[in-house]
PDB file with SEQRES, HELIX, SHEET and CRYST1 records, atoms N, CA, C and O in Angstrom:
SEQRES   1 A   67  MET ARG LEU GLY LEU ASP VAL ASN VAL GLN LYS LEU GLU          
SEQRES   2 A   67  ALA ASP LYS MET ARG LYS GLY LYS ASN GLU ALA LYS GLU          
SEQRES   3 A   67  ASP LEU ASP GLY LEU LYS THR ASP TYR LYS LYS LEU ARG          
SEQRES   4 A   67  LEU SER MET LYS THR ALA ARG LEU GLY LYS THR SER LYS          
SEQRES   5 A   67  GLN TRP PRO ASP LEU LEU GLU SER GLN ASN GLU LYS VAL          
SEQRES   6 A   67  ARG LEU                                                      
HELIX    1 AA1 ARG A    2  THR A   44  1                                  43    
HELIX    2 AA2 GLN A   53  ARG A   66  1                                  14    
CRYST1    1.000    1.000    1.000  90.00  90.00  90.00 P 1           1          
ATOM      1  N   MET A   1     113.210  41.748 175.755  1.00  0.00           N  
ATOM      2  CA  MET A   1     112.164  40.782 175.501  1.00  0.00           C  
ATOM      3  C   MET A   1     110.806  41.472 175.410  1.00  0.00           C  
ATOM      4  O   MET A   1     110.035  41.209 174.487  1.00  0.00           O  
ATOM      5  N   ARG A   2     110.516  42.342 176.351  1.00  0.00           N  
ATOM      6  CA  ARG A   2     109.229  43.041 176.373  1.00  0.00           C  
ATOM      7  C   ARG A   2     109.090  43.966 175.166  1.00  0.00           C  
ATOM      8  O   ARG A   2     108.010  44.093 174.590  1.00  0.00           O  
ATOM      9  N   LEU A   3     110.189  44.607 174.794  1.00  0.00           N  
ATOM     10  CA  LEU A   3     110.173  45.521 173.654  1.00  0.00           C  
ATOM     11  C   LEU A   3     109.875  44.755 172.363  1.00  0.00           C  
ATOM     12  O   LEU A   3     109.157  45.248 171.493  1.00  0.00           O  
ATOM     13  N   GLY A   4     110.424  43.561 172.249  1.00  0.00           N  
ATOM     14  CA  GLY A   4     110.169  42.721 171.076  1.00  0.00           C  
ATOM     15  C   GLY A   4     108.710  42.327 170.974  1.00  0.00           C  
ATOM     16  O   GLY A   4     108.154  42.291 169.876  1.00  0.00           O  
ATOM     17  N   LEU A   5     108.083  42.032 172.094  1.00  0.00           N  
ATOM     18  CA  LEU A   5     106.658  41.690 172.097  1.00  0.00           C  
ATOM     19  C   LEU A   5     105.805  42.884 171.704  1.00  0.00           C  
ATOM     20  O   LEU A   5     104.825  42.739 170.974  1.00  0.00           O  
ATOM     21  N   ASP A   6     106.178  44.062 172.186  1.00  0.00           N  
ATOM     22  CA  ASP A   6     105.435  45.272 171.835  1.00  0.00           C  
ATOM     23  C   ASP A   6     105.496  45.528 170.334  1.00  0.00           C  
ATOM     24  O   ASP A   6     104.500  45.918 169.725  1.00  0.00           O  
ATOM     25  N   VAL A   7     106.666  45.307 169.740  1.00  0.00           N  
ATOM     26  CA  VAL A   7     106.824  45.505 168.297  1.00  0.00           C  
ATOM     27  C   VAL A   7     105.959  44.505 167.535  1.00  0.00           C  
ATOM     28  O   VAL A   7     105.314  44.862 166.550  1.00  0.00           O  
ATOM     29  N   ASN A   8     105.946  43.254 167.992  1.00  0.00           N  
ATOM     30  CA  ASN A   8     105.122  42.236 167.336  1.00  0.00           C  
ATOM     31  C   ASN A   8     103.641  42.576 167.430  1.00  0.00           C  
ATOM     32  O   ASN A   8     102.899  42.399 166.463  1.00  0.00           O  
ATOM     33  N   VAL A   9     103.215  43.055 168.570  1.00  0.00           N  
ATOM     34  CA  VAL A   9     101.817  43.440 168.755  1.00  0.00           C  
ATOM     35  C   VAL A   9     101.471  44.593 167.823  1.00  0.00           C  
ATOM     36  O   VAL A   9     100.398  44.598 167.220  1.00  0.00           O  
ATOM     37  N   GLN A  10     102.354  45.558 167.700  1.00  0.00           N  
ATOM     38  CA  GLN A  10     102.103  46.695 166.812  1.00  0.00           C  
ATOM     39  C   GLN A  10     102.024  46.240 165.358  1.00  0.00           C  
ATOM     40  O   GLN A  10     101.186  46.729 164.601  1.00  0.00           O  
ATOM     41  N   LYS A  11     102.888  45.308 164.965  1.00  0.00           N  
ATOM     42  CA  LYS A  11     102.849  44.790 163.595  1.00  0.00           C  
ATOM     43  C   LYS A  11     101.529  44.066 163.332  1.00  0.00           C  
ATOM     44  O   LYS A  11     100.917  44.238 162.278  1.00  0.00           O  
ATOM     45  N   LEU A  12     101.099  43.264 164.292  1.00  0.00           N  
ATOM     46  CA  LEU A  12      99.835  42.542 164.132  1.00  0.00           C  
ATOM     47  C   LEU A  12      98.653  43.502 164.032  1.00  0.00           C  
ATOM     48  O   LEU A  12      97.748  43.297 163.223  1.00  0.00           O  
ATOM     49  N   GLU A  13      98.663  44.543 164.851  1.00  0.00           N  
ATOM     50  CA  GLU A  13      97.588  45.534 164.801  1.00  0.00           C  
ATOM     51  C   GLU A  13      97.591  46.266 163.465  1.00  0.00           C  
ATOM     52  O   GLU A  13      96.531  46.532 162.899  1.00  0.00           O  
ATOM     53  N   ALA A  14      98.782  46.593 162.960  1.00  0.00           N  
ATOM     54  CA  ALA A  14      98.878  47.277 161.669  1.00  0.00           C  
ATOM     55  C   ALA A  14      98.361  46.379 160.549  1.00  0.00           C  
ATOM     56  O   ALA A  14      97.645  46.841 159.661  1.00  0.00           O  
ATOM     57  N   ASP A  15      98.721  45.099 160.590  1.00  0.00           N  
ATOM     58  CA  ASP A  15      98.226  44.157 159.584  1.00  0.00           C  
ATOM     59  C   ASP A  15      96.708  44.026 159.647  1.00  0.00           C  
ATOM     60  O   ASP A  15      96.037  43.984 158.616  1.00  0.00           O  
ATOM     61  N   LYS A  16      96.183  43.963 160.847  1.00  0.00           N  
ATOM     62  CA  LYS A  16      94.736  43.843 161.035  1.00  0.00           C  
ATOM     63  C   LYS A  16      94.019  45.074 160.480  1.00  0.00           C  
ATOM     64  O   LYS A  16      92.980  44.952 159.831  1.00  0.00           O  
ATOM     65  N   MET A  17      94.572  46.253 160.735  1.00  0.00           N  
ATOM     66  CA  MET A  17      93.954  47.486 160.225  1.00  0.00           C  
ATOM     67  C   MET A  17      94.044  47.534 158.701  1.00  0.00           C  
ATOM     68  O   MET A  17      93.100  47.963 158.038  1.00  0.00           O  
ATOM     69  N   ARG A  18      95.164  47.101 158.150  1.00  0.00           N  
ATOM     70  CA  ARG A  18      95.343  47.097 156.705  1.00  0.00           C  
ATOM     71  C   ARG A  18      94.330  46.164 156.051  1.00  0.00           C  
ATOM     72  O   ARG A  18      93.727  46.511 155.035  1.00  0.00           O  
ATOM     73  N   LYS A  19      94.142  44.984 156.630  1.00  0.00           N  
ATOM     74  CA  LYS A  19      93.166  44.031 156.095  1.00  0.00           C  
ATOM     75  C   LYS A  19      91.752  44.596 156.194  1.00  0.00           C  
ATOM     76  O   LYS A  19      90.957  44.453 155.265  1.00  0.00           O  
ATOM     77  N   GLY A  20      91.442  45.229 157.306  1.00  0.00           N  
ATOM     78  CA  GLY A  20      90.122  45.837 157.469  1.00  0.00           C  
ATOM     79  C   GLY A  20      89.883  46.945 156.466  1.00  0.00           C  
ATOM     80  O   GLY A  20      88.778  47.100 155.946  1.00  0.00           O  
ATOM     81  N   LYS A  21      90.931  47.718 156.197  1.00  0.00           N  
ATOM     82  CA  LYS A  21      90.819  48.804 155.221  1.00  0.00           C  
ATOM     83  C   LYS A  21      90.575  48.231 153.829  1.00  0.00           C  
ATOM     84  O   LYS A  21      89.760  48.757 153.072  1.00  0.00           O  
ATOM     85  N   ASN A  22      91.279  47.155 153.493  1.00  0.00           N  
ATOM     86  CA  ASN A  22      91.085  46.523 152.189  1.00  0.00           C  
ATOM     87  C   ASN A  22      89.677  45.959 152.052  1.00  0.00           C  
ATOM     88  O   ASN A  22      89.059  46.086 150.995  1.00  0.00           O  
ATOM     89  N   GLU A  23      89.168  45.341 153.107  1.00  0.00           N  
ATOM     90  CA  GLU A  23      87.807  44.802 153.073  1.00  0.00           C  
ATOM     91  C   GLU A  23      86.786  45.922 152.918  1.00  0.00           C  
ATOM     92  O   GLU A  23      85.816  45.782 152.173  1.00  0.00           O  
ATOM     93  N   ALA A  24      86.999  47.023 153.612  1.00  0.00           N  
ATOM     94  CA  ALA A  24      86.077  48.156 153.508  1.00  0.00           C  
ATOM     95  C   ALA A  24      86.104  48.729 152.096  1.00  0.00           C  
ATOM     96  O   ALA A  24      85.063  49.106 151.558  1.00  0.00           O  
ATOM     97  N   LYS A  25      87.291  48.795 151.495  1.00  0.00           N  
ATOM     98  CA  LYS A  25      87.412  49.312 150.127  1.00  0.00           C  
ATOM     99  C   LYS A  25      86.698  48.386 149.147  1.00  0.00           C  
ATOM    100  O   LYS A  25      86.022  48.854 148.231  1.00  0.00           O  
ATOM    101  N   GLU A  26      86.843  47.073 149.336  1.00  0.00           N  
ATOM    102  CA  GLU A  26      86.152  46.120 148.475  1.00  0.00           C  
ATOM    103  C   GLU A  26      84.639  46.243 148.631  1.00  0.00           C  
ATOM    104  O   GLU A  26      83.907  46.180 147.644  1.00  0.00           O  
ATOM    105  N   ASP A  27      84.171  46.416 149.853  1.00  0.00           N  
ATOM    106  CA  ASP A  27      82.739  46.589 150.094  1.00  0.00           C  
ATOM    107  C   ASP A  27      82.228  47.854 149.416  1.00  0.00           C  
ATOM    108  O   ASP A  27      81.151  47.854 148.819  1.00  0.00           O  
ATOM    109  N   LEU A  28      83.001  48.927 149.509  1.00  0.00           N  
ATOM    110  CA  LEU A  28      82.608  50.186 148.880  1.00  0.00           C  
ATOM    111  C   LEU A  28      82.560  50.037 147.365  1.00  0.00           C  
ATOM    112  O   LEU A  28      81.633  50.526 146.720  1.00  0.00           O  
ATOM    113  N   ASP A  29      83.551  49.367 146.799  1.00  0.00           N  
ATOM    114  CA  ASP A  29      83.556  49.143 145.357  1.00  0.00           C  
ATOM    115  C   ASP A  29      82.345  48.318 144.933  1.00  0.00           C  
ATOM    116  O   ASP A  29      81.742  48.586 143.894  1.00  0.00           O  
ATOM    117  N   GLY A  30      81.989  47.316 145.736  1.00  0.00           N  
ATOM    118  CA  GLY A  30      80.809  46.510 145.435  1.00  0.00           C  
ATOM    119  C   GLY A  30      79.531  47.331 145.494  1.00  0.00           C  
ATOM    120  O   GLY A  30      78.643  47.172 144.657  1.00  0.00           O  
ATOM    121  N   LEU A  31      79.442  48.204 146.480  1.00  0.00           N  
ATOM    122  CA  LEU A  31      78.263  49.069 146.590  1.00  0.00           C  
ATOM    123  C   LEU A  31      78.173  50.031 145.412  1.00  0.00           C  
ATOM    124  O   LEU A  31      77.085  50.286 144.897  1.00  0.00           O  
ATOM    125  N   LYS A  32      79.309  50.561 144.987  1.00  0.00           N  
ATOM    126  CA  LYS A  32      79.319  51.463 143.832  1.00  0.00           C  
ATOM    127  C   LYS A  32      78.840  50.734 142.582  1.00  0.00           C  
ATOM    128  O   LYS A  32      78.065  51.280 141.797  1.00  0.00           O  
ATOM    129  N   THR A  33      79.301  49.509 142.403  1.00  0.00           N  
ATOM    130  CA  THR A  33      78.884  48.719 141.247  1.00  0.00           C  
ATOM    131  C   THR A  33      77.387  48.438 141.302  1.00  0.00           C  
ATOM    132  O   THR A  33      76.692  48.570 140.294  1.00  0.00           O  
ATOM    133  N   ASP A  34      76.894  48.053 142.463  1.00  0.00           N  
ATOM    134  CA  ASP A  34      75.461  47.795 142.620  1.00  0.00           C  
ATOM    135  C   ASP A  34      74.642  49.044 142.343  1.00  0.00           C  
ATOM    136  O   ASP A  34      73.582  48.967 141.723  1.00  0.00           O  
ATOM    137  N   TYR A  35      75.126  50.199 142.799  1.00  0.00           N  
ATOM    138  CA  TYR A  35      74.417  51.451 142.582  1.00  0.00           C  
ATOM    139  C   TYR A  35      74.365  51.782 141.091  1.00  0.00           C  
ATOM    140  O   TYR A  35      73.331  52.214 140.582  1.00  0.00           O  
ATOM    141  N   LYS A  36      75.480  51.579 140.397  1.00  0.00           N  
ATOM    142  CA  LYS A  36      75.502  51.853 138.958  1.00  0.00           C  
ATOM    143  C   LYS A  36      74.528  50.944 138.214  1.00  0.00           C  
ATOM    144  O   LYS A  36      73.831  51.392 137.304  1.00  0.00           O  
ATOM    145  N   LYS A  37      74.477  49.666 138.601  1.00  0.00           N  
ATOM    146  CA  LYS A  37      73.545  48.734 137.967  1.00  0.00           C  
ATOM    147  C   LYS A  37      72.104  49.134 138.243  1.00  0.00           C  
ATOM    148  O   LYS A  37      71.255  49.057 137.354  1.00  0.00           O  
ATOM    149  N   LEU A  38      71.825  49.561 139.468  1.00  0.00           N  
ATOM    150  CA  LEU A  38      70.479  49.989 139.830  1.00  0.00           C  
ATOM    151  C   LEU A  38      70.067  51.214 139.029  1.00  0.00           C  
ATOM    152  O   LEU A  38      68.953  51.276 138.509  1.00  0.00           O  
ATOM    153  N   ARG A  39      70.968  52.193 138.930  1.00  0.00           N  
ATOM    154  CA  ARG A  39      70.649  53.405 138.168  1.00  0.00           C  
ATOM    155  C   ARG A  39      70.405  53.073 136.699  1.00  0.00           C  
ATOM    156  O   ARG A  39      69.508  53.640 136.075  1.00  0.00           O  
ATOM    157  N   LEU A  40      71.199  52.156 136.146  1.00  0.00           N  
ATOM    158  CA  LEU A  40      71.014  51.769 134.756  1.00  0.00           C  
ATOM    159  C   LEU A  40      69.671  51.079 134.556  1.00  0.00           C  
ATOM    160  O   LEU A  40      68.978  51.352 133.577  1.00  0.00           O  
ATOM    161  N   SER A  41      69.297  50.194 135.466  1.00  0.00           N  
ATOM    162  CA  SER A  41      68.009  49.513 135.330  1.00  0.00           C  
ATOM    163  C   SER A  41      66.854  50.486 135.519  1.00  0.00           C  
ATOM    164  O   SER A  41      65.821  50.357 134.862  1.00  0.00           O  
ATOM    165  N   MET A  42      67.020  51.460 136.411  1.00  0.00           N  
ATOM    166  CA  MET A  42      65.976  52.473 136.581  1.00  0.00           C  
ATOM    167  C   MET A  42      65.851  53.319 135.326  1.00  0.00           C  
ATOM    168  O   MET A  42      64.745  53.672 134.916  1.00  0.00           O  
ATOM    169  N   LYS A  43      66.975  53.642 134.720  1.00  0.00           N  
ATOM    170  CA  LYS A  43      66.959  54.438 133.495  1.00  0.00           C  
ATOM    171  C   LYS A  43      66.307  53.636 132.370  1.00  0.00           C  
ATOM    172  O   LYS A  43      65.522  54.174 131.588  1.00  0.00           O  
ATOM    173  N   THR A  44      66.635  52.360 132.296  1.00  0.00           N  
ATOM    174  CA  THR A  44      66.061  51.492 131.272  1.00  0.00           C  
ATOM    175  C   THR A  44      64.549  51.376 131.453  1.00  0.00           C  
ATOM    176  O   THR A  44      63.800  51.376 130.477  1.00  0.00           O  
ATOM    177  N   ALA A  45      64.109  51.280 132.698  1.00  0.00           N  
ATOM    178  CA  ALA A  45      62.679  51.151 132.983  1.00  0.00           C  
ATOM    179  C   ALA A  45      61.995  52.510 133.084  1.00  0.00           C  
ATOM    180  O   ALA A  45      60.795  52.583 133.346  1.00  0.00           O  
ATOM    181  N   ARG A  46      62.740  53.568 132.879  1.00  0.00           N  
ATOM    182  CA  ARG A  46      62.254  54.959 132.958  1.00  0.00           C  
ATOM    183  C   ARG A  46      61.694  55.286 134.334  1.00  0.00           C  
ATOM    184  O   ARG A  46      60.694  55.995 134.446  1.00  0.00           O  
ATOM    185  N   LEU A  47      62.328  54.776 135.373  1.00  0.00           N  
ATOM    186  CA  LEU A  47      61.903  55.090 136.732  1.00  0.00           C  
ATOM    187  C   LEU A  47      62.724  56.218 137.330  1.00  0.00           C  
ATOM    188  O   LEU A  47      62.424  56.677 138.431  1.00  0.00           O  
ATOM    189  N   GLY A  48      63.739  56.668 136.639  1.00  0.00           N  
ATOM    190  CA  GLY A  48      64.618  57.700 137.164  1.00  0.00           C  
ATOM    191  C   GLY A  48      64.116  59.102 136.876  1.00  0.00           C  
ATOM    192  O   GLY A  48      64.910  60.037 136.776  1.00  0.00           O  
ATOM    193  N   LYS A  49      62.830  59.256 136.743  1.00  0.00           N  
ATOM    194  CA  LYS A  49      62.264  60.572 136.440  1.00  0.00           C  
ATOM    195  C   LYS A  49      62.141  61.408 137.701  1.00  0.00           C  
ATOM    196  O   LYS A  49      61.970  60.889 138.804  1.00  0.00           O  
ATOM    197  N   THR A  50      62.233  62.707 137.509  1.00  0.00           N  
ATOM    198  CA  THR A  50      61.999  63.617 138.622  1.00  0.00           C  
ATOM    199  C   THR A  50      60.504  63.877 138.718  1.00  0.00           C  
ATOM    200  O   THR A  50      59.751  63.530 137.808  1.00  0.00           O  
ATOM    201  N   SER A  51      60.080  64.475 139.794  1.00  0.00           N  
ATOM    202  CA  SER A  51      58.652  64.742 139.975  1.00  0.00           C  
ATOM    203  C   SER A  51      58.134  65.701 138.909  1.00  0.00           C  
ATOM    204  O   SER A  51      56.944  65.687 138.594  1.00  0.00           O  
ATOM    205  N   LYS A  52      58.998  66.521 138.359  1.00  0.00           N  
ATOM    206  CA  LYS A  52      58.573  67.442 137.301  1.00  0.00           C  
ATOM    207  C   LYS A  52      58.415  66.723 135.966  1.00  0.00           C  
ATOM    208  O   LYS A  52      57.628  67.153 135.123  1.00  0.00           O  
ATOM    209  N   GLN A  53      59.147  65.642 135.766  1.00  0.00           N  
ATOM    210  CA  GLN A  53      59.094  64.928 134.498  1.00  0.00           C  
ATOM    211  C   GLN A  53      57.916  63.971 134.412  1.00  0.00           C  
ATOM    212  O   GLN A  53      57.467  63.665 133.308  1.00  0.00           O  
ATOM    213  N   TRP A  54      57.401  63.489 135.531  1.00  0.00           N  
ATOM    214  CA  TRP A  54      56.320  62.512 135.513  1.00  0.00           C  
ATOM    215  C   TRP A  54      55.044  63.034 134.862  1.00  0.00           C  
ATOM    216  O   TRP A  54      54.466  62.311 134.049  1.00  0.00           O  
ATOM    217  N   PRO A  55      54.562  64.253 135.168  1.00  0.00           N  
ATOM    218  CA  PRO A  55      53.326  64.708 134.508  1.00  0.00           C  
ATOM    219  C   PRO A  55      53.454  64.743 132.989  1.00  0.00           C  
ATOM    220  O   PRO A  55      52.513  64.386 132.280  1.00  0.00           O  
ATOM    221  N   ASP A  56      54.609  65.169 132.486  1.00  0.00           N  
ATOM    222  CA  ASP A  56      54.813  65.193 131.037  1.00  0.00           C  
ATOM    223  C   ASP A  56      54.786  63.783 130.458  1.00  0.00           C  
ATOM    224  O   ASP A  56      54.198  63.551 129.402  1.00  0.00           O  
ATOM    225  N   LEU A  57      55.413  62.862 131.140  1.00  0.00           N  
ATOM    226  CA  LEU A  57      55.439  61.480 130.676  1.00  0.00           C  
ATOM    227  C   LEU A  57      54.034  60.889 130.675  1.00  0.00           C  
ATOM    228  O   LEU A  57      53.633  60.241 129.709  1.00  0.00           O  
ATOM    229  N   LEU A  58      53.293  61.108 131.743  1.00  0.00           N  
ATOM    230  CA  LEU A  58      51.934  60.574 131.823  1.00  0.00           C  
ATOM    231  C   LEU A  58      51.035  61.186 130.761  1.00  0.00           C  
ATOM    232  O   LEU A  58      50.201  60.497 130.175  1.00  0.00           O  
ATOM    233  N   GLU A  59      51.203  62.465 130.516  1.00  0.00           N  
ATOM    234  CA  GLU A  59      50.398  63.130 129.497  1.00  0.00           C  
ATOM    235  C   GLU A  59      50.696  62.551 128.118  1.00  0.00           C  
ATOM    236  O   GLU A  59      49.780  62.304 127.334  1.00  0.00           O  
ATOM    237  N   SER A  60      51.967  62.336 127.824  1.00  0.00           N  
ATOM    238  CA  SER A  60      52.316  61.764 126.519  1.00  0.00           C  
ATOM    239  C   SER A  60      51.803  60.328 126.400  1.00  0.00           C  
ATOM    240  O   SER A  60      51.398  59.911 125.315  1.00  0.00           O  
ATOM    241  N   GLN A  61      51.814  59.577 127.483  1.00  0.00           N  
ATOM    242  CA  GLN A  61      51.285  58.213 127.454  1.00  0.00           C  
ATOM    243  C   GLN A  61      49.776  58.232 127.223  1.00  0.00           C  
ATOM    244  O   GLN A  61      49.250  57.405 126.478  1.00  0.00           O  
ATOM    245  N   ASN A  62      49.080  59.175 127.860  1.00  0.00           N  
ATOM    246  CA  ASN A  62      47.632  59.291 127.668  1.00  0.00           C  
ATOM    247  C   ASN A  62      47.307  59.657 126.227  1.00  0.00           C  
ATOM    248  O   ASN A  62      46.332  59.154 125.668  1.00  0.00           O  
ATOM    249  N   GLU A  63      48.107  60.524 125.618  1.00  0.00           N  
ATOM    250  CA  GLU A  63      47.886  60.900 124.224  1.00  0.00           C  
ATOM    251  C   GLU A  63      48.072  59.700 123.304  1.00  0.00           C  
ATOM    252  O   GLU A  63      47.333  59.541 122.332  1.00  0.00           O  
ATOM    253  N   LYS A  64      49.047  58.862 123.602  1.00  0.00           N  
ATOM    254  CA  LYS A  64      49.272  57.667 122.787  1.00  0.00           C  
ATOM    255  C   LYS A  64      48.088  56.715 122.885  1.00  0.00           C  
ATOM    256  O   LYS A  64      47.706  56.089 121.896  1.00  0.00           O  
ATOM    257  N   VAL A  65      47.510  56.607 124.070  1.00  0.00           N  
ATOM    258  CA  VAL A  65      46.373  55.712 124.272  1.00  0.00           C  
ATOM    259  C   VAL A  65      45.160  56.234 123.516  1.00  0.00           C  
ATOM    260  O   VAL A  65      44.396  55.444 122.961  1.00  0.00           O  
ATOM    261  N   ARG A  66      44.972  57.534 123.483  1.00  0.00           N  
ATOM    262  CA  ARG A  66      43.818  58.133 122.796  1.00  0.00           C  
ATOM    263  C   ARG A  66      43.902  57.943 121.290  1.00  0.00           C  
ATOM    264  O   ARG A  66      42.870  57.871 120.622  1.00  0.00           O  
ATOM    265  N   LEU A  67      45.104  57.860 120.746  1.00  0.00           N  
ATOM    266  CA  LEU A  67      45.264  57.706 119.296  1.00  0.00           C  
ATOM    267  C   LEU A  67      44.996  56.301 118.913  1.00  0.00           C  
ATOM    268  O   LEU A  67      45.076  55.956 117.734  1.00  0.00           O  
TER     269      LEU A  67                                                      
END                                                                             
């Protein structure tokens, strides 16, 4: 009787861990999707520049304004 209860408890714990793992994987997939969308919007808005690229961009924008 006691051995049967131990087996049931182990099965329940395994199921709980499996469900938690699936939820964590879904959360990670959601975060990856959000990150990709953010990077795309930053690229579209030209915010994904490095610190070395900004002076060149600003200089070209200033030249356009002068013309």
